[in-house]
N, C-alpha and C positions, 0 to 999 in steps of 0.2 A: 583509436583512443577510447578508453573506457568512459562511461557516463555514470555519474553518481547522483542519486535522488533520495530525498528524505520527504516523506509525507506525514503530516500531522493530522490526526483524526480525533475529533471530539464527539463522544457518544453520550446520548442521554442516559442518566443513571438507571432509569427503569428499563432500559433496553440492552444492558451490558451482555447478558448471557447470549441472546440472539445475535448480537453484533459480533461477539467473539467467534461464534460458530462460522459466520460469513467470512470473517477475516482469516480464520484458519484455512477454510476452503480456498480462499484466494491465494494464500501463501503456497499451499500444496500444489495447486494448478500452475501457478506462475513459475515455480522452481523447475518445472518440466520444460519450460520454453527455451527455444534457441537463443543463445546470447545472454541468458540470465546467470550471472556469476554469484550474486548474493541477493536474497530477498528475505529479510528477517523482520518479524513483528515484535514490538516491545510495548510494555504497558508502563506508564509513568507511575512510580511508587509514591509520588507526592500529590498527584492530582487524579482522583477517581474519574474514569471515563476518558482519559487522555491516552491515546495510543500513537505510536509512530512506527513507520516502516522505513528501513534503510535498504536501498537497492543499489546494486552495481550491475551495469549492462556492458556487454562487449562493445556495443556501438549505439549511436543514436537511432540507426535503422531498427535495431532489435528492440529498443525502447518504444519506438513508434508502433511497431507490430504488436507489442504488448498492450499499448493503450487502446487498440481497436480489437483485441482478441475477444472471442465470445465470452470467456469467463470473466474478463474485466468489465465488459459491458453489462453482463448480468449482475455482477457485484455492485456496480454503481447504481443500478436500478433498485436492487434489494436493500442496500445500506441507507438509501436516502431517508427513509422514515425514521431511522435511528440516530441521525446526526443532530447534535446540539447546535452546530454551526458549520459552515462550509469548510471543507478540507483545505489545508495549506500545503503546497508542494514546492519544494526547492530542488532545482536541477543544476548541477555544476560539474566542473572538472577538478580533479585533484591537483592541488598546488604543491603540496609538501608531504 
């Protein structure tokens, strides 16, 4: 069963360019992972500094491997200084 995830990321306004580069690298590396069906980055058009990632994984096991991958761990470490507030992550199953 596929796993669906949405992550909400709030970036400090003075850190946008640096944060976007880190986010782009994360997307590029994650799309290469086993079980990654979708990994797309969006920027909110109404709220500067608000980004969201929509993900679809083949299985929860694939998602768990992603969570501990080298590039994800490095991303978390590097993005921390740019965050306005902690990320919000929603994980679910498709209903309809």
